[in-house]
C-alpha positions as CSV (number, residue, x, y, z in Angstrom):
1,M,5.5,-17.2,-17.1
2,S,6.5,-14.3,-19.3
3,Q,3.5,-12.4,-20.6
4,P,3.2,-11.3,-24.4
5,L,4.5,-8.2,-25.6
6,L,1.8,-5.6,-26.3
7,P,1.9,-3.9,-29.8
8,D,4.0,-0.8,-30.3
9,A,0.6,1.5,-30.8
10,A,-0.6,0.2,-27.0
11,R,2.6,1.6,-25.4
12,S,3.3,5.0,-23.4
13,T,4.5,6.7,-26.4
14,S,1.8,9.6,-26.8
15,P,3.3,13.4,-27.0
16,T,1.1,14.1,-23.7
17,Y,3.0,11.2,-22.0
18,A,6.2,12.5,-23.1
19,A,5.8,15.9,-22.2
20,A,4.7,14.8,-18.9
21,W,8.0,12.3,-18.2
22,L,10.3,12.2,-20.7
23,A,11.3,16.2,-21.1
24,D,14.8,17.0,-20.8
25,E,14.8,18.7,-17.5
26,S,17.5,19.7,-15.2
27,L,18.2,17.9,-12.1
28,E,16.9,21.0,-10.5
29,Q,14.0,21.4,-12.4
30,L,13.0,17.6,-11.8
31,N,13.4,18.3,-7.9
32,E,11.3,21.1,-7.5
33,R,8.7,19.5,-10.1
34,I,8.3,15.9,-8.8
35,H,9.3,16.4,-5.2
36,D,6.2,18.4,-3.9
37,G,8.2,21.3,-3.1
38,V,10.4,19.6,-0.5
39,P,13.9,21.4,-0.6
40,V,16.5,19.6,-1.8
41,D,19.0,19.1,1.5
42,K,15.8,17.6,2.8
43,L,15.1,15.0,0.0
44,L,17.5,12.1,1.6
45,D,15.7,12.5,4.9
46,R,12.5,12.2,3.1
47,A,13.6,9.1,1.2
48,R,14.8,7.8,4.5
49,T,11.4,8.1,5.9
50,Y,9.9,6.3,2.7
51,R,12.4,3.5,3.5
52,D,11.7,3.1,7.2
53,W,7.9,3.3,6.5
54,L,7.8,0.5,3.6
55,F,10.1,-2.1,5.5
56,G,9.0,-0.9,9.2
57,A,5.5,-2.1,8.1
58,F,6.8,-5.4,6.5
59,P,10.1,-6.0,8.2
60,E,10.6,-9.4,6.6
61,A,10.9,-7.8,3.0
62,A,13.7,-5.8,4.3
63,P,16.8,-7.0,2.0
64,T,19.5,-9.1,3.2
65,S,23.1,-10.1,2.4
66,G,23.2,-11.3,-1.2
67,A,19.6,-10.1,-2.2
68,A,19.0,-8.3,-5.5
69,V,16.7,-5.7,-4.9
70,M,14.5,-3.4,-7.7
71,E,12.6,-0.1,-7.3
72,L,10.2,0.5,-9.9
73,G,9.7,4.2,-10.6
74,S,13.0,5.2,-9.2
75,G,13.2,8.8,-10.6
76,V,16.3,10.6,-9.4
77,G,17.5,7.9,-7.2
78,W,16.8,9.3,-3.8
79,I,15.2,6.4,-2.2
80,M,17.7,4.0,-3.9
81,E,20.7,5.9,-2.0
82,A,18.4,5.8,1.1
83,M,18.4,1.8,0.7
84,L,22.2,1.5,0.0
85,E,23.1,3.3,2.9
86,K,21.2,0.7,5.3
87,Y,21.0,-2.5,3.9
88,P,23.9,-5.1,2.8
89,F,22.3,-6.4,-0.4
90,E,24.0,-7.5,-3.3
91,S,22.7,-4.9,-5.9
92,I,19.6,-2.6,-6.7
93,T,18.3,-1.9,-10.0
94,G,16.3,1.5,-10.4
95,L,13.7,0.9,-13.1
96,D,12.1,4.1,-14.9
97,I,10.4,4.9,-18.0
98,S,12.8,8.4,-18.4
99,A,16.0,8.3,-19.9
100,N,16.4,11.8,-18.4
101,M,15.7,11.0,-14.9
102,I,18.2,8.2,-15.2
103,K,20.5,10.4,-16.4
104,R,20.2,13.0,-13.7
105,A,20.2,10.2,-11.2
106,Q,23.6,9.2,-12.5
107,E,24.6,12.9,-12.3
108,R,23.6,13.0,-8.7
109,F,25.1,9.9,-7.1
110,S,26.8,6.6,-7.6
111,D,27.3,3.3,-6.3
112,P,28.9,0.4,-7.6
113,R,26.2,-1.9,-6.1
114,A,23.4,0.7,-8.0
115,D,22.5,0.5,-12.0
116,F,19.4,2.0,-13.9
117,V,17.3,0.3,-16.2
118,L,15.1,2.1,-19.0
119,Y,12.2,0.2,-20.0
120,D,8.9,0.9,-22.1
121,G,6.3,1.3,-19.3
122,Q,4.7,-2.3,-19.6
123,T,7.1,-4.8,-20.0
124,M,10.0,-5.0,-17.5
125,P,13.6,-6.4,-19.3
126,F,14.4,-9.0,-16.5
127,P,14.1,-13.0,-16.5
128,D,11.5,-14.6,-14.5
129,D,11.9,-15.1,-10.7
130,H,15.2,-12.3,-10.7
131,F,14.8,-10.3,-7.9
132,Q,14.8,-11.1,-4.0
133,V,13.0,-7.5,-3.2
134,I,10.8,-5.4,-5.4
135,Y,9.7,-2.0,-3.9
136,S,7.5,0.9,-5.4
137,V,7.0,4.2,-3.8
138,A,5.1,7.5,-4.8
139,A,5.1,6.5,-8.4
140,M,2.4,3.9,-9.3
141,Q,-0.1,6.3,-8.5
142,H,0.6,8.1,-11.8
143,V,0.2,5.1,-13.9
144,E,-3.4,4.4,-15.4
145,K,-4.9,1.7,-13.8
146,H,-5.0,-0.7,-16.6
147,A,-1.5,-0.3,-17.4
148,A,-0.8,-0.4,-13.6
149,F,-2.1,-4.2,-13.3
150,L,0.1,-5.1,-16.4
151,L,2.9,-4.0,-14.0
152,F,1.7,-5.7,-10.7
153,E,1.7,-9.0,-13.1
154,E,5.5,-8.1,-14.4
155,L,6.5,-7.3,-10.5
156,Y,4.9,-10.8,-9.7
157,R,6.7,-12.8,-12.6
158,S,10.1,-10.7,-11.8
159,L,9.7,-11.8,-8.1
160,A,12.0,-14.9,-7.1
161,P,10.1,-17.3,-5.1
162,G,10.2,-16.4,-1.5
163,G,11.1,-13.4,-2.4
164,H,9.0,-9.8,-1.1
165,A,7.4,-7.2,-2.7
166,V,6.0,-3.8,-1.3
167,I,3.9,-1.3,-3.4
168,H,2.7,2.4,-2.1
169,L,-0.6,3.3,-3.9
170,L,-2.8,6.1,-3.1
171,A,-6.0,5.1,-1.4
172,V,-9.4,6.9,-2.5
173,E,-9.7,8.7,0.7
174,H,-6.9,11.0,-0.8
175,I,-9.3,12.3,-3.1
176,P,-11.0,15.0,-1.2
177,D,-7.4,16.4,0.4
178,A,-5.6,16.2,-3.3
179,P,-4.0,19.9,-3.9
180,E,-6.4,19.5,-7.3
181,A,-9.9,19.1,-7.0
182,Y,-11.1,15.8,-8.6
183,H,-13.2,17.4,-11.2
184,T,-10.1,19.1,-12.5
185,Q,-8.2,15.7,-12.4
186,C,-10.8,14.2,-14.5
187,L,-10.6,16.8,-17.2
188,W,-6.8,16.1,-17.1
189,H,-7.7,12.6,-18.2
190,V,-10.3,13.4,-20.7
191,H,-8.6,16.2,-22.1
192,N,-5.1,14.4,-22.3
193,E,-3.4,17.2,-20.3
194,P,0.3,16.6,-19.9
195,T,0.8,16.8,-16.2
196,H,0.9,14.5,-13.2
197,W,-2.2,12.2,-13.4
198,H,-3.1,10.6,-10.1
199,H,-5.0,7.2,-9.8
200,Y,-6.6,6.1,-6.4
201,Y,-7.4,2.1,-4.9
202,A,-10.0,0.7,-2.6
203,F,-9.2,-2.0,-0.3
204,D,-11.5,-4.7,-2.1
205,E,-10.0,-3.7,-5.3
206,L,-6.8,-4.3,-4.3
207,F,-7.4,-7.7,-2.5
208,V,-9.6,-9.0,-5.7
209,L,-6.5,-8.1,-8.1
210,F,-3.5,-9.4,-6.2
211,S,-5.3,-12.3,-4.1
212,Q,-7.5,-13.6,-6.7
213,V,-6.4,-12.5,-10.1
214,I,-2.7,-12.9,-9.9
215,G,-2.7,-15.2,-6.8
216,V,0.2,-14.1,-5.0
217,S,0.9,-15.5,-1.7
218,D,1.2,-13.9,1.9
219,F,-0.8,-11.1,0.5
220,D,-1.6,-8.2,2.8
221,L,-2.7,-4.4,2.8
222,V,-1.9,-1.6,5.5
223,Y,-3.9,1.5,4.9
224,E,-2.0,4.5,6.7
225,G,-2.3,8.4,5.8
226,K,-4.5,7.8,3.1
227,S,-2.1,5.5,1.4
228,F,-2.2,1.6,1.0
229,L,1.0,-0.4,1.3
230,V,0.7,-3.4,-0.8
231,H,2.8,-6.6,0.4
232,F,2.8,-10.0,-1.4
233,S,5.4,-12.9,-2.1
234,K,5.8,-15.8,-4.7
235,G,5.6,-19.5,-3.8
236,G,4.6,-19.0,0.0
237,R,2.9,-21.4,2.2
238,H,0.2,-18.9,3.2
239,R,-2.3,-17.2,0.9
240,Y,-2.5,-14.2,3.2
241,R,0.2,-13.0,5.2
242,R,-2.4,-12.5,8.3
243,E,-5.5,-14.6,8.5
244,S,-7.7,-11.7,9.6
245,L,-7.4,-10.1,6.3
246,P,-10.3,-11.4,4.2
247,A,-12.7,-10.5,7.1
248,E,-11.6,-6.9,6.5
249,R,-13.2,-6.8,2.9
250,Y,-16.6,-5.0,2.9
251,P,-18.8,-7.9,1.6
252,E,-17.5,-9.9,4.6
253,R,-18.2,-7.1,7.1
254,L,-21.4,-6.4,5.6
255,A,-22.4,-9.9,6.0
256,A,-21.3,-10.1,9.4
257,S,-23.2,-7.0,10.4
258,A,-26.1,-8.6,8.8
259,Q,-26.3,-11.4,11.3
260,P,-28.7,-11.3,14.0
261,A,-27.1,-10.4,17.4
262,A,-26.8,-13.2,19.8
263,P,-29.2,-12.5,22.8
264,A,-27.6,-10.9,25.8
265,A,-26.8,-13.3,28.6
266,P,-29.1,-12.4,31.8
267,E,-27.8,-10.7,34.6
268,P,-27.0,-12.8,37.5
269,V,-29.9,-12.3,40.2
270,N,-28.7,-11.7,44.1
271,Y,-31.4,-13.6,45.6
272,R,-30.2,-12.8,49.0
273,D,-31.3,-8.9,48.1
274,P,-35.0,-9.0,47.6
275,R,-34.7,-5.6,45.8
276,A,-32.9,-7.5,43.3
277,W,-36.2,-9.8,42.4
278,V,-39.2,-8.5,44.4
279,P,-41.8,-6.9,42.0
280,D,-42.0,-2.9,42.3
281,A,-45.6,-3.2,43.4
282,L,-44.6,-5.5,46.5
283,K,-41.3,-3.6,47.5
284,P,-43.0,-1.4,50.5
285,L,-44.1,-4.9,52.1
286,A,-40.6,-6.3,51.6
287,R,-39.1,-3.3,53.6
288,R,-41.5,-3.4,56.2
289,L,-40.8,-7.2,56.4
290,R,-37.0,-6.6,56.6
291,R,-37.2,-3.9,59.5
292,L,-39.5,-6.2,61.5
293,G,-36.9,-9.2,60.9
294,N,-34.4,-6.8,62.0
295,R,-35.9,-6.0,65.2
296,T,-34.1,-7.6,68.5
297,P,-36.6,-9.6,70.8
298,A,-37.3,-8.0,74.1
């Protein structure tokens, strides 16, 4: 069901937001700023690595012939290009908040199966049940978490029944290793600094949001490299992709650890060997009797 539009005042149109994401930068400036210093001639290889990571973790989500595919936060289109070279789908749409990034992506490459759509950062301009495959990588970490939840709902709305979505998010374990101290990152938020904000997630948090609040099917979470890959479908027969997933939540693990341990099974006793059952105090006597029994009669 479509979600109601939010008032204009709630949209991501602040000067700080615009300075961070909507500036009219050149392709060279964008490549340097948003791709972690990776050389331009290595960016397609990096995109292939991301592609194979997402769809290697969830092979059933890989696009097939005739599929309509959408990337949320497509930037200048490197991962879209990697998707186009591998999969025989019908079309791929790059959805982004930045008209400048879309312009630079279109300058960088073109393909008749690819198009780009500008949106307001909250409401996706697509009908319900539209895409067979939706993915996002290295993008949602920059979205404030309440706004991100609204996008999660929009992704689910736009996903076709039987389709698959795979989303990359940063885990809280990434915080100690981030280039900037978490104290500094918090100050950026408090003072509304025009820079790349990062947001981090925990396993139980994602479990509750997707499985219990949004109510997706075939839900799964893979933790790797201090990141999460989230998989979900719509209208599937199974609530979880792996039956063991609920047991991985902290409350379930805590409850399991609080259960009294079952008593260990007693060691089997070898009654043919007196050393296994004779009390220590009687073992010298048992040895003497064993020696006497081993003597050969004259």
